[in-house]
N, CA, C, O and CB atoms as a CASP TS submission, in Angstrom:
PFRMAT TS
TARGET T0000
AUTHOR 0000-0000-0000
METHOD Language model
MODEL 1
PARENT N/A
ATOM      1  N   MET     1      51.850 143.336  63.034  1.00  0.00           N
ATOM      2  CA  MET     1      53.201 143.832  63.121  1.00  0.00           C
ATOM      3  C   MET     1      53.419 144.882  62.031  1.00  0.00           C
ATOM      4  O   MET     1      53.036 144.688  60.877  1.00  0.00           O
ATOM      5  CB  MET     1      54.219 142.677  62.997  1.00  0.00           C
ATOM      6  N   SER     2      54.027 145.970  62.411  1.00  0.00           N
ATOM      7  CA  SER     2      54.268 147.012  61.417  1.00  0.00           C
ATOM      8  C   SER     2      55.631 146.818  60.768  1.00  0.00           C
ATOM      9  O   SER     2      56.590 146.383  61.406  1.00  0.00           O
ATOM     10  CB  SER     2      54.173 148.407  62.058  1.00  0.00           C
ATOM     11  N   GLU     3      55.691 147.148  59.505  1.00  0.00           N
ATOM     12  CA  GLU     3      56.939 147.002  58.773  1.00  0.00           C
ATOM     13  C   GLU     3      57.773 148.276  58.903  1.00  0.00           C
ATOM     14  O   GLU     3      57.238 149.381  58.992  1.00  0.00           O
ATOM     15  CB  GLU     3      56.666 146.682  57.289  1.00  0.00           C
ATOM     16  N   LEU     4      59.071 148.099  58.912  1.00  0.00           N
ATOM     17  CA  LEU     4      59.973 149.248  58.956  1.00  0.00           C
ATOM     18  C   LEU     4      60.218 149.741  57.534  1.00  0.00           C
ATOM     19  O   LEU     4      60.608 148.973  56.654  1.00  0.00           O
ATOM     20  CB  LEU     4      61.318 148.880  59.655  1.00  0.00           C
ATOM     21  N   THR     5      59.988 150.999  57.328  1.00  0.00           N
ATOM     22  CA  THR     5      60.281 151.583  56.028  1.00  0.00           C
ATOM     23  C   THR     5      61.683 152.160  56.032  1.00  0.00           C
ATOM     24  O   THR     5      62.327 152.253  57.077  1.00  0.00           O
ATOM     25  CB  THR     5      59.250 152.665  55.666  1.00  0.00           C
ATOM     26  N   ILE     6      62.146 152.542  54.864  1.00  0.00           N
ATOM     27  CA  ILE     6      63.482 153.136  54.749  1.00  0.00           C
ATOM     28  C   ILE     6      63.563 154.412  55.576  1.00  0.00           C
ATOM     29  O   ILE     6      64.579 154.664  56.224  1.00  0.00           O
ATOM     30  CB  ILE     6      63.825 153.432  53.272  1.00  0.00           C
ATOM     31  N   GLY     7      62.516 155.214  55.561  1.00  0.00           N
ATOM     32  CA  GLY     7      62.500 156.462  56.328  1.00  0.00           C
ATOM     33  C   GLY     7      62.608 156.213  57.821  1.00  0.00           C
ATOM     34  O   GLY     7      63.300 156.943  58.531  1.00  0.00           O
ATOM     35  N   GLN     8      61.918 155.173  58.302  1.00  0.00           N
ATOM     36  CA  GLN     8      61.991 154.853  59.726  1.00  0.00           C
ATOM     37  C   GLN     8      63.374 154.340  60.099  1.00  0.00           C
ATOM     38  O   GLN     8      63.896 154.670  61.164  1.00  0.00           O
ATOM     39  CB  GLN     8      60.928 153.818  60.097  1.00  0.00           C
ATOM     40  N   LEU     9      63.974 153.524  59.216  1.00  0.00           N
ATOM     41  CA  LEU     9      65.326 153.033  59.492  1.00  0.00           C
ATOM     42  C   LEU     9      66.331 154.173  59.542  1.00  0.00           C
ATOM     43  O   LEU     9      67.226 154.175  60.388  1.00  0.00           O
ATOM     44  CB  LEU     9      65.748 152.015  58.435  1.00  0.00           C
ATOM     45  N   ILE    10      66.193 155.133  58.652  1.00  0.00           N
ATOM     46  CA  ILE    10      67.102 156.284  58.645  1.00  0.00           C
ATOM     47  C   ILE    10      66.945 157.085  59.928  1.00  0.00           C
ATOM     48  O   ILE    10      67.938 157.528  60.505  1.00  0.00           O
ATOM     49  CB  ILE    10      66.839 157.184  57.418  1.00  0.00           C
ATOM     50  N   LYS    11      65.705 157.278  60.385  1.00  0.00           N
ATOM     51  CA  LYS    11      65.480 158.012  61.636  1.00  0.00           C
ATOM     52  C   LYS    11      66.076 157.264  62.825  1.00  0.00           C
ATOM     53  O   LYS    11      66.645 157.885  63.722  1.00  0.00           O
ATOM     54  CB  LYS    11      63.977 158.244  61.860  1.00  0.00           C
ATOM     55  N   ILE    12      65.951 155.942  62.842  1.00  0.00           N
ATOM     56  CA  ILE    12      66.526 155.151  63.938  1.00  0.00           C
ATOM     57  C   ILE    12      68.046 155.261  63.930  1.00  0.00           C
ATOM     58  O   ILE    12      68.660 155.440  64.982  1.00  0.00           O
ATOM     59  CB  ILE    12      66.098 153.668  63.827  1.00  0.00           C
ATOM     60  N   ILE    13      68.658 155.155  62.750  1.00  0.00           N
ATOM     61  CA  ILE    13      70.116 155.246  62.649  1.00  0.00           C
ATOM     62  C   ILE    13      70.599 156.627  63.081  1.00  0.00           C
ATOM     63  O   ILE    13      71.582 156.740  63.813  1.00  0.00           O
ATOM     64  CB  ILE    13      70.580 154.947  61.211  1.00  0.00           C
ATOM     65  N   ILE    14      69.915 157.673  62.634  1.00  0.00           N
ATOM     66  CA  ILE    14      70.295 159.037  63.034  1.00  0.00           C
ATOM     67  C   ILE    14      70.145 159.215  64.540  1.00  0.00           C
ATOM     68  O   ILE    14      70.987 159.850  65.175  1.00  0.00           O
ATOM     69  CB  ILE    14      69.435 160.084  62.287  1.00  0.00           C
ATOM     70  N   GLY    15      69.085 158.663  65.114  1.00  0.00           N
ATOM     71  CA  GLY    15      68.883 158.751  66.562  1.00  0.00           C
ATOM     72  C   GLY    15      69.990 158.061  67.338  1.00  0.00           C
ATOM     73  O   GLY    15      70.465 158.587  68.345  1.00  0.00           O
ATOM     74  N   VAL    16      70.403 156.890  66.878  1.00  0.00           N
ATOM     75  CA  VAL    16      71.485 156.161  67.550  1.00  0.00           C
ATOM     76  C   VAL    16      72.800 156.932  67.432  1.00  0.00           C
ATOM     77  O   VAL    16      73.560 157.019  68.397  1.00  0.00           O
ATOM     78  CB  VAL    16      71.642 154.741  66.949  1.00  0.00           C
ATOM     79  N   LEU    17      73.065 157.489  66.256  1.00  0.00           N
ATOM     80  CA  LEU    17      74.289 158.266  66.073  1.00  0.00           C
ATOM     81  C   LEU    17      74.306 159.521  66.947  1.00  0.00           C
ATOM     82  O   LEU    17      75.334 159.859  67.534  1.00  0.00           O
ATOM     83  CB  LEU    17      74.446 158.654  64.609  1.00  0.00           C
ATOM     84  N   VAL    18      73.167 160.208  67.031  1.00  0.00           N
ATOM     85  CA  VAL    18      73.092 161.400  67.882  1.00  0.00           C
ATOM     86  C   VAL    18      73.315 161.024  69.338  1.00  0.00           C
ATOM     87  O   VAL    18      74.025 161.724  70.060  1.00  0.00           O
ATOM     88  CB  VAL    18      71.730 162.107  67.715  1.00  0.00           C
ATOM     89  N   PHE    19      72.712 159.922  69.774  1.00  0.00           N
ATOM     90  CA  PHE    19      72.885 159.460  71.150  1.00  0.00           C
ATOM     91  C   PHE    19      74.357 159.141  71.423  1.00  0.00           C
ATOM     92  O   PHE    19      74.885 159.504  72.473  1.00  0.00           O
ATOM     93  CB  PHE    19      72.006 158.217  71.420  1.00  0.00           C
ATOM     94  N   ALA    20      75.017 158.466  70.483  1.00  0.00           N
ATOM     95  CA  ALA    20      76.428 158.114  70.665  1.00  0.00           C
ATOM     96  C   ALA    20      77.299 159.368  70.728  1.00  0.00           C
ATOM     97  O   ALA    20      78.228 159.435  71.532  1.00  0.00           O
ATOM     98  CB  ALA    20      76.905 157.198  69.525  1.00  0.00           C
ATOM     99  N   VAL    21      77.004 160.361  69.886  1.00  0.00           N
ATOM    100  CA  VAL    21      77.781 161.602  69.897  1.00  0.00           C
ATOM    101  C   VAL    21      77.597 162.335  71.221  1.00  0.00           C
ATOM    102  O   VAL    21      78.557 162.881  71.765  1.00  0.00           O
ATOM    103  CB  VAL    21      77.369 162.512  68.721  1.00  0.00           C
ATOM    104  N   VAL    22      76.376 162.352  71.741  1.00  0.00           N
ATOM    105  CA  VAL    22      76.119 163.025  73.023  1.00  0.00           C
ATOM    106  C   VAL    22      76.862 162.320  74.154  1.00  0.00           C
ATOM    107  O   VAL    22      77.474 162.975  74.997  1.00  0.00           O
ATOM    108  CB  VAL    22      74.601 163.064  73.325  1.00  0.00           C
ATOM    109  N   VAL    23      76.811 160.996  74.177  1.00  0.00           N
ATOM    110  CA  VAL    23      77.500 160.255  75.235  1.00  0.00           C
ATOM    111  C   VAL    23      79.009 160.467  75.146  1.00  0.00           C
ATOM    112  O   VAL    23      79.663 160.687  76.166  1.00  0.00           O
ATOM    113  CB  VAL    23      77.169 158.754  75.146  1.00  0.00           C
ATOM    114  N   LEU    24      79.564 160.403  73.945  1.00  0.00           N
ATOM    115  CA  LEU    24      81.001 160.637  73.797  1.00  0.00           C
ATOM    116  C   LEU    24      81.383 162.069  74.153  1.00  0.00           C
ATOM    117  O   LEU    24      82.433 162.303  74.751  1.00  0.00           O
ATOM    118  CB  LEU    24      81.439 160.326  72.374  1.00  0.00           C
ATOM    119  N   GLY    25      80.544 163.015  73.792  1.00  0.00           N
ATOM    120  CA  GLY    25      80.808 164.400  74.143  1.00  0.00           C
ATOM    121  C   GLY    25      80.826 164.618  75.644  1.00  0.00           C
ATOM    122  O   GLY    25      81.703 165.306  76.166  1.00  0.00           O
ATOM    123  N   LEU    26      79.859 164.034  76.339  1.00  0.00           N
ATOM    124  CA  LEU    26      79.830 164.141  77.799  1.00  0.00           C
ATOM    125  C   LEU    26      81.045 163.462  78.421  1.00  0.00           C
ATOM    126  O   LEU    26      81.621 163.963  79.387  1.00  0.00           O
ATOM    127  CB  LEU    26      78.540 163.526  78.356  1.00  0.00           C
ATOM    128  N   TYR    27      81.428 162.315  77.860  1.00  0.00           N
ATOM    129  CA  TYR    27      82.605 161.612  78.387  1.00  0.00           C
ATOM    130  C   TYR    27      83.858 162.469  78.260  1.00  0.00           C
ATOM    131  O   TYR    27      84.604 162.632  79.226  1.00  0.00           O
ATOM    132  CB  TYR    27      82.807 160.277  77.652  1.00  0.00           C
ATOM    133  N   PHE    28      84.091 163.019  77.063  1.00  0.00           N
ATOM    134  CA  PHE    28      85.293 163.824  76.859  1.00  0.00           C
ATOM    135  C   PHE    28      85.240 165.128  77.641  1.00  0.00           C
ATOM    136  O   PHE    28      86.282 165.642  78.049  1.00  0.00           O
ATOM    137  CB  PHE    28      85.481 164.118  75.381  1.00  0.00           C
ATOM    138  N   PHE    29      84.046 165.672  77.859  1.00  0.00           N
ATOM    139  CA  PHE    29      83.925 166.925  78.603  1.00  0.00           C
ATOM    140  C   PHE    29      84.221 166.716  80.079  1.00  0.00           C
ATOM    141  O   PHE    29      84.874 167.556  80.700  1.00  0.00           O
ATOM    142  CB  PHE    29      82.528 167.516  78.430  1.00  0.00           C
ATOM    143  N   PHE    30      83.747 165.598  80.659  1.00  0.00           N
ATOM    144  CA  PHE    30      83.865 165.377  82.097  1.00  0.00           C
ATOM    145  C   PHE    30      85.005 164.454  82.493  1.00  0.00           C
ATOM    146  O   PHE    30      85.254 164.285  83.686  1.00  0.00           O
ATOM    147  CB  PHE    30      82.594 164.822  82.617  1.00  0.00           C
ATOM    148  N   LYS    31      85.718 163.840  81.528  1.00  0.00           N
ATOM    149  CA  LYS    31      86.698 162.823  81.920  1.00  0.00           C
ATOM    150  C   LYS    31      87.828 163.410  82.751  1.00  0.00           C
ATOM    151  O   LYS    31      88.304 162.749  83.674  1.00  0.00           O
ATOM    152  CB  LYS    31      87.271 162.145  80.688  1.00  0.00           C
ATOM    153  N   ASN    32      88.270 164.615  82.460  1.00  0.00           N
ATOM    154  CA  ASN    32      89.359 165.199  83.244  1.00  0.00           C
ATOM    155  C   ASN    32      88.913 165.515  84.666  1.00  0.00           C
ATOM    156  O   ASN    32      89.657 165.276  85.617  1.00  0.00           O
ATOM    157  CB  ASN    32      89.879 166.465  82.568  1.00  0.00           C
ATOM    158  N   TYR    33      87.713 166.047  84.818  1.00  0.00           N
ATOM    159  CA  TYR    33      87.230 166.395  86.153  1.00  0.00           C
ATOM    160  C   TYR    33      86.993 165.150  86.997  1.00  0.00           C
ATOM    161  O   TYR    33      87.432 165.082  88.145  1.00  0.00           O
ATOM    162  CB  TYR    33      85.944 167.212  86.056  1.00  0.00           C
ATOM    163  N   ILE    34      86.302 164.171  86.433  1.00  0.00           N
ATOM    164  CA  ILE    34      85.921 162.991  87.215  1.00  0.00           C
ATOM    165  C   ILE    34      87.128 162.121  87.499  1.00  0.00           C
ATOM    166  O   ILE    34      87.298 161.666  88.630  1.00  0.00           O
ATOM    167  CB  ILE    34      84.850 162.177  86.482  1.00  0.00           C
ATOM    168  N   LEU    35      87.981 161.874  86.499  1.00  0.00           N
ATOM    169  CA  LEU    35      89.149 161.033  86.728  1.00  0.00           C
ATOM    170  C   LEU    35      90.120 161.691  87.697  1.00  0.00           C
ATOM    171  O   LEU    35      90.687 161.004  88.547  1.00  0.00           O
ATOM    172  CB  LEU    35      89.850 160.731  85.410  1.00  0.00           C
ATOM    173  N   ASP    36      90.327 162.981  87.597  1.00  0.00           N
ATOM    174  CA  ASP    36      91.202 163.662  88.551  1.00  0.00           C
ATOM    175  C   ASP    36      90.632 163.611  89.960  1.00  0.00           C
ATOM    176  O   ASP    36      91.374 163.478  90.933  1.00  0.00           O
ATOM    177  CB  ASP    36      91.419 165.112  88.130  1.00  0.00           C
ATOM    178  N   PHE    37      89.309 163.716  90.066  1.00  0.00           N
ATOM    179  CA  PHE    37      88.682 163.664  91.389  1.00  0.00           C
ATOM    180  C   PHE    37      88.909 162.309  92.032  1.00  0.00           C
ATOM    181  O   PHE    37      89.308 162.235  93.194  1.00  0.00           O
ATOM    182  CB  PHE    37      87.178 163.957  91.291  1.00  0.00           C
ATOM    183  N   PHE    38      88.657 161.217  91.282  1.00  0.00           N
ATOM    184  CA  PHE    38      88.794 159.884  91.863  1.00  0.00           C
ATOM    185  C   PHE    38      90.260 159.475  91.998  1.00  0.00           C
ATOM    186  O   PHE    38      90.590 158.718  92.911  1.00  0.00           O
ATOM    187  CB  PHE    38      88.046 158.862  91.014  1.00  0.00           C
ATOM    188  N   ASN    39      91.130 159.937  91.145  1.00  0.00           N
ATOM    189  CA  ASN    39      92.544 159.608  91.281  1.00  0.00           C
ATOM    190  C   ASN    39      93.148 160.278  92.503  1.00  0.00           C
ATOM    191  O   ASN    39      94.078 159.734  93.098  1.00  0.00           O
ATOM    192  CB  ASN    39      93.308 160.019  90.031  1.00  0.00           C
ATOM    193  N   GLY    40      92.652 161.428  92.890  1.00  0.00           N
ATOM    194  CA  GLY    40      93.206 162.139  94.021  1.00  0.00           C
ATOM    195  C   GLY    40      92.718 161.635  95.372  1.00  0.00           C
ATOM    196  O   GLY    40      93.289 161.995  96.401  1.00  0.00           O
ATOM    197  N   LEU    41      91.682 160.816  95.390  1.00  0.00           N
ATOM    198  CA  LEU    41      91.120 160.375  96.675  1.00  0.00           C
ATOM    199  C   LEU    41      92.066 159.436  97.423  1.00  0.00           C
ATOM    200  O   LEU    41      92.409 159.699  98.576  1.00  0.00           O
ATOM    201  CB  LEU    41      89.779 159.679  96.450  1.00  0.00           C
ATOM    202  N   GLY    42      92.491 158.343  96.783  1.00  0.00           N
ATOM    203  CA  GLY    42      93.293 157.366  97.513  1.00  0.00           C
ATOM    204  C   GLY    42      94.761 157.401  97.177  1.00  0.00           C
ATOM    205  O   GLY    42      95.590 157.007  97.997  1.00  0.00           O
ATOM    206  N   GLY    43      95.103 157.859  95.999  1.00  0.00           N
ATOM    207  CA  GLY    43      96.487 157.774  95.540  1.00  0.00           C
ATOM    208  C   GLY    43      97.437 158.654  96.333  1.00  0.00           C
ATOM    209  O   GLY    43      98.551 158.224  96.633  1.00  0.00           O
ATOM    210  N   GLU    44      97.046 159.850  96.677  1.00  0.00           N
ATOM    211  CA  GLU    44      97.948 160.752  97.373  1.00  0.00           C
ATOM    212  C   GLU    44      98.200 160.296  98.807  1.00  0.00           C
ATOM    213  O   GLU    44      99.294 160.493  99.337  1.00  0.00           O
ATOM    214  CB  GLU    44      97.384 162.163  97.364  1.00  0.00           C
ATOM    215  N   ALA    45      97.205 159.695  99.432  1.00  0.00           N
ATOM    216  CA  ALA    45      97.387 159.224 100.798  1.00  0.00           C
ATOM    217  C   ALA    45      98.426 158.086 100.839  1.00  0.00           C
ATOM    218  O   ALA    45      99.262 158.028 101.740  1.00  0.00           O
ATOM    219  CB  ALA    45      96.033 158.749 101.388  1.00  0.00           C
ATOM    220  N   VAL    46      98.357 157.206  99.868  1.00  0.00           N
ATOM    221  CA  VAL    46      99.305 156.087  99.832  1.00  0.00           C
ATOM    222  C   VAL    46     100.699 156.601  99.499  1.00  0.00           C
ATOM    223  O   VAL    46     101.681 156.148 100.087  1.00  0.00           O
ATOM    224  CB  VAL    46      98.861 155.019  98.798  1.00  0.00           C
ATOM    225  N   LEU    47     100.796 157.540  98.564  1.00  0.00           N
ATOM    226  CA  LEU    47     102.099 158.072  98.218  1.00  0.00           C
ATOM    227  C   LEU    47     102.709 158.863  99.367  1.00  0.00           C
ATOM    228  O   LEU    47     103.932 158.925  99.493  1.00  0.00           O
ATOM    229  CB  LEU    47     101.994 158.943  96.989  1.00  0.00           C
ATOM    230  N   GLY    48     101.877 159.466 100.202  1.00  0.00           N
ATOM    231  CA  GLY    48     102.387 160.234 101.316  1.00  0.00           C
ATOM    232  C   GLY    48     103.008 159.377 102.405  1.00  0.00           C
ATOM    233  O   GLY    48     103.824 159.868 103.185  1.00  0.00           O
ATOM    234  N   LEU    49     102.634 158.094 102.471  1.00  0.00           N
ATOM    235  CA  LEU    49     103.174 157.222 103.503  1.00  0.00           C
ATOM    236  C   LEU    49     104.554 156.694 103.160  1.00  0.00           C
ATOM    237  O   LEU    49     105.286 156.253 104.046  1.00  0.00           O
ATOM    238  CB  LEU    49     102.242 156.074 103.738  1.00  0.00           C
ATOM    239  N   ARG    50     104.918 156.732 101.894  1.00  0.00           N
ATOM    240  CA  ARG    50     106.213 156.166 101.493  1.00  0.00           C
ATOM    241  C   ARG    50     107.368 157.054 101.837  1.00  0.00           C
ATOM    242  O   ARG    50     108.517 156.708 101.560  1.00  0.00           O
ATOM    243  CB  ARG    50     106.229 155.893 100.028  1.00  0.00           C
TER
END
């Protein structure tokens, strides 16, 4: 079994942080497009019947 050094732990932490920033960035970039797309599918049809 290999031991984790401080340098390896720092690289793992930086990798996790970069991954989290990328995922959050994609979420904030696409949330308006995707949520508006799915909100418009069923909601307007139901509101139109009232």
